[in-house]
VOGUDO-904697 format. One line per 8 residues: number of its first residue (from 1); for each residue x, y, z of N, C-alpha, C. Coordinates in steps of 0.2 Angstrom, whole numbers, plus 5000, padded with zeros to 4 digits. Example, Ala and Ser with C-alpha at 12.3 -4.5 7.8 and 13.67 -1.06 7.14 Angstrom:
<rs>
1> 5066:4972:5039:5062:4978:5039:5066:4984:5039; 5064:4989:5035:5068:4995:5036:5064:5000:5039 $
</rs>
This chain:
<rs>
1> 5452:5597:5497:5454:5592:5492:5456:5585:5496; 5454:5580:5494:5455:5573:5497:5462:5570:5495; 5464:5566:5499:5470:5562:5498:5468:5557:5492; 5472:5557:5487:5471:5552:5481:5475:5546:5482; 5472:5540:5482:5475:5534:5483:5475:5529:5477; 5480:5526:5475:5480:5521:5470:5483:5514:5473; 5479:5509:5473:5481:5503:5475:5482:5498:5469; 5488:5495:5468:5490:5491:5462:5491:5484:5465 $
9> 5488:5479:5462:5488:5472:5465:5489:5467:5459; 5493:5462:5460:5493:5457:5455:5487:5452:5455; 5482:5453:5459:5476:5449:5460:5470:5453:5460; 5464:5450:5459:5458:5454:5459:5457:5457:5466; 5454:5462:5466:5452:5465:5473:5444:5464:5473; 5442:5461:5479:5435:5460:5480:5433:5464:5486; 5426:5464:5486:5423:5468:5492:5425:5464:5498; 5425:5458:5498:5427:5454:5504:5434:5456:5507 $
17> 5439:5456:5502:5445:5458:5504:5446:5465:5507; 5442:5470:5504:5442:5476:5506:5439:5476:5514; 5434:5473:5515:5431:5472:5521:5435:5469:5526; 5439:5464:5524:5444:5461:5529:5449:5466:5531; 5452:5470:5526:5457:5475:5527:5454:5480:5532; 5448:5482:5531:5445:5487:5535:5444:5485:5542; 5442:5479:5543:5441:5476:5550:5448:5475:5554; 5453:5474:5550:5459:5473:5553:5462:5480:5555 $
25> 5460:5485:5552:5462:5492:5554:5457:5495:5559; 5451:5494:5558:5446:5497:5563:5439:5493:5563; 5438:5489:5568:5433:5485:5568:5426:5488:5567; 5425:5494:5569:5419:5498:5569:5417:5500:5562; 5421:5500:5557:5420:5502:5550:5414:5498:5547; 5410:5501:5543:5405:5497:5539:5405:5500:5532; 5402:5497:5527:5402:5499:5520:5395:5501:5518; 5395:5505:5513:5389:5507:5509:5391:5508:5502 $
33> 5386:5507:5498:5387:5508:5491:5384:5514:5489; 5387:5518:5485:5384:5525:5482:5385:5525:5475; 5381:5529:5471:5382:5529:5464:5380:5523:5461; 5375:5520:5463:5372:5514:5460:5378:5508:5460; 5382:5508:5465:5387:5503:5466:5394:5505:5463; 5394:5511:5460:5400:5513:5457:5406:5514:5462; 5404:5516:5468:5409:5518:5473:5406:5514:5480; 5411:5511:5483:5410:5508:5490:5413:5513:5495 $
41> 5410:5515:5500:5412:5519:5505:5413:5515:5511; 5419:5516:5515:5419:5513:5521:5418:5519:5526; 5413:5518:5531:5411:5523:5535:5412:5522:5542; 5413:5527:5546:5414:5526:5553:5407:5525:5556; 5406:5519:5560:5400:5517:5562:5397:5523:5567; 5401:5527:5570:5398:5532:5575:5395:5537:5572; 5397:5540:5566:5394:5546:5563:5393:5545:5556; 5394:5539:5553:5392:5537:5546:5396:5542:5541 $
49> 5401:5545:5543:5406:5549:5539:5411:5544:5535; 5412:5545:5529:5416:5541:5525:5424:5542:5527; 5427:5536:5528:5435:5537:5529:5438:5535:5523; 5435:5531:5518:5438:5529:5512:5432:5528:5507; 5433:5531:5501:5428:5530:5495:5432:5526:5490; 5430:5520:5488:5434:5516:5483:5430:5515:5477; 5433:5517:5471:5430:5516:5465:5430:5508:5463; 5426:5506:5458:5427:5499:5456:5434:5498:5453 $
57> 5437:5492:5454:5444:5491:5452:5444:5490:5444; 5449:5492:5441:5450:5491:5434:5456:5486:5432; 5455:5483:5427:5460:5478:5425:5466:5483:5423; 5472:5481:5425:5478:5484:5423:5482:5480:5417; 5480:5482:5411:5482:5478:5405:5489:5481:5403; 5490:5487:5404:5497:5490:5401:5501:5493:5407; 5505:5488:5410:5509:5490:5416:5514:5496:5415; 5515:5498:5409:5519:5504:5408:5515:5510:5411 $
65> 5509:5510:5412:5505:5515:5415:5507:5517:5422; 5510:5512:5425:5513:5513:5432:5518:5519:5432; 5522:5518:5428:5528:5524:5427:5525:5530:5425; 5520:5530:5420:5517:5536:5417:5513:5540:5422; 5509:5536:5426:5504:5539:5430:5506:5540:5438; 5511:5537:5440:5513:5537:5447:5520:5540:5448; 5521:5542:5454:5528:5545:5455:5533:5540:5455; 5539:5541:5452:5544:5537:5451:5546:5533:5458 $
73> 5547:5527:5457:5549:5523:5463:5544:5522:5468; 5537:5523:5467:5532:5523:5472:5530:5515:5472; 5531:5511:5467:5529:5504:5467:5535:5500:5467; 5536:5496:5473:5542:5492:5474:5543:5488:5468; 5550:5486:5466:5551:5482:5461:5548:5475:5461; 5548:5472:5467:5545:5465:5467:5537:5466:5465; 5534:5471:5468:5527:5472:5466:5526:5473:5459; 5530:5477:5456:5529:5479:5449:5530:5473:5445 $
81> 5535:5469:5447:5536:5462:5443:5530:5458:5443; 5527:5457:5449:5521:5453:5450:5515:5456:5446; 5515:5462:5446:5509:5465:5442:5510:5465:5435; 5516:5465:5432:5518:5464:5425:5516:5457:5423; 5518:5452:5427:5517:5445:5426:5509:5444:5426; 5506:5447:5431:5498:5446:5431:5495:5450:5426; 5497:5455:5423:5494:5459:5418:5493:5454:5412; 5498:5450:5410:5498:5446:5405:5492:5441:5405 $
89> 5490:5439:5411:5484:5435:5411:5478:5438:5413; 5478:5445:5413:5472:5449:5415:5470:5450:5422; 5475:5448:5427:5473:5447:5434:5475:5454:5437; 5480:5458:5435:5482:5464:5438:5477:5469:5439; 5477:5473:5444:5471:5478:5446:5474:5484:5447; 5471:5489:5445:5472:5496:5447:5466:5499:5450; 5466:5501:5457:5461:5503:5460:5462:5510:5463; 5457:5515:5462:5458:5522:5464:5453:5523:5470 $
97> 5455:5527:5475:5451:5528:5481:5453:5535:5483; 5448:5538:5487:5449:5545:5490:5448:5544:5498; 5452:5548:5502:5451:5548:5509:5452:5556:5511; 5448:5558:5516:5448:5565:5518:5455:5566:5521; 5456:5573:5522:5463:5575:5525:5462:5577:5532; 5459:5572:5536:5459:5573:5543:5460:5566:5546; 5458:5565:5553:5460:5559:5556:5456:5553:5553; 5450:5554:5550:5446:5549:5547:5450:5547:5541 $
105> 5453:5551:5537:5456:5550:5531:5463:5546:5533; 5466:5547:5539:5471:5543:5541:5469:5535:5541; 5463:5534:5544:5461:5527:5545:5460:5525:5538; 5457:5529:5533:5456:5526:5526:5462:5524:5523; 5467:5528:5524:5474:5527:5521:5477:5520:5524; 5476:5519:5530:5478:5513:5533:5474:5507:5530; 5468:5508:5529:5464:5502:5526:5467:5501:5519; 5468:5506:5515:5471:5505:5508:5477:5502:5508 $
113> 5482:5504:5513:5488:5501:5514:5488:5493:5516; 5483:5492:5520:5482:5485:5523:5479:5481:5517; 5475:5484:5513:5472:5480:5507:5478:5478:5502; 5482:5483:5501:5488:5482:5496:5492:5476:5499; 5494:5477:5506:5498:5472:5509:5495:5465:5509; 5488:5464:5510:5485:5458:5510:5485:5454:5503; 5485:5459:5498:5485:5456:5491:5492:5456:5487; 5497:5458:5491:5504:5458:5488:5505:5463:5483 $
121> 5501:5469:5484:5502:5475:5480:5505:5481:5483; 5504:5486:5480:5507:5493:5483:5501:5498:5483; 5502:5502:5488:5497:5508:5489:5501:5514:5488; 5499:5519:5484:5502:5525:5483:5497:5530:5485; 5499:5534:5490:5495:5540:5493:5498:5546:5490; 5494:5550:5486:5496:5556:5483:5492:5562:5486; 5495:5564:5492:5492:5569:5495:5496:5576:5496; 5502:5576:5492:5506:5582:5493:5510:5583:5499 $
129> 5510:5578:5503:5514:5578:5509:5520:5574:5508 $
</rs>
């Protein structure tokens, strides 16, 4: 079972931002699209194995979903406030991703956390640990 990751940001998530975050964590990562572009995978250049599979971002229009769907306290108050404000203008984003439960997955989690940090958001890893 993979690590489930949610990234919440007050600004749109672009492929360019994802790639910049990936390069900051591991410069050898590259991306590929699967499922007709429904999922972007970051893969290790050495073996083409995915470290992170990212679904297309969704607009977060109902900020109360944060409390309903994520563990209590997992989104810091300043981020939540920024997301609530951004949701009013349609800018807030909910992004789901998966990373494997091995060393590759640790790289994927680092990329997701870096992406959230770059965009003033929060990264919630739900892996049972």
